[in-house]
Steps between C-alpha positions, in 0.01 A plus 500: 500500500823600319647160583192331353524714184870423456435125549214519250711702257794258543271203438353669196848581368610139558190366320559732204868399487412130508236550229753688284764229549245230422387685187863538387564131563188405303600734217852352493360146497257591221782657300712190553216276380439732206872495409496120521189489281663739252814284484284193441302686233818611324639145512171362368491759220863427409423129484193566287694726262778241475248221435322706233836577338586129492160420347550767230848364425362145477222609263744697284732196484208274404392748233853515353521119498160468330595761240827315433312169458251665266783655298675161466171336396439774244853461360454122482169534312657751258798271438269201446285706262810603303620139485158379381495778243846410365416126494173569327658710225777255412 
């Protein structure tokens, strides 16, 4: 009977050890996948931030160019108005 109990206990201990090792392996694999996912997420977020930054820079550049064109057009109209005014009063 003692031999049977020790075999049963040994088997139970082996099963528990295997289950613990398997659980650790699964946890390590999950952590590895999670780390990989996190790295991908960080890379994706960095790309998105960089893309948004480029878009903001492009829009700011377009705004500055439009404002410069409008300023030149305004200056041209003012100069033409002054010239018409001086020609008219001669």
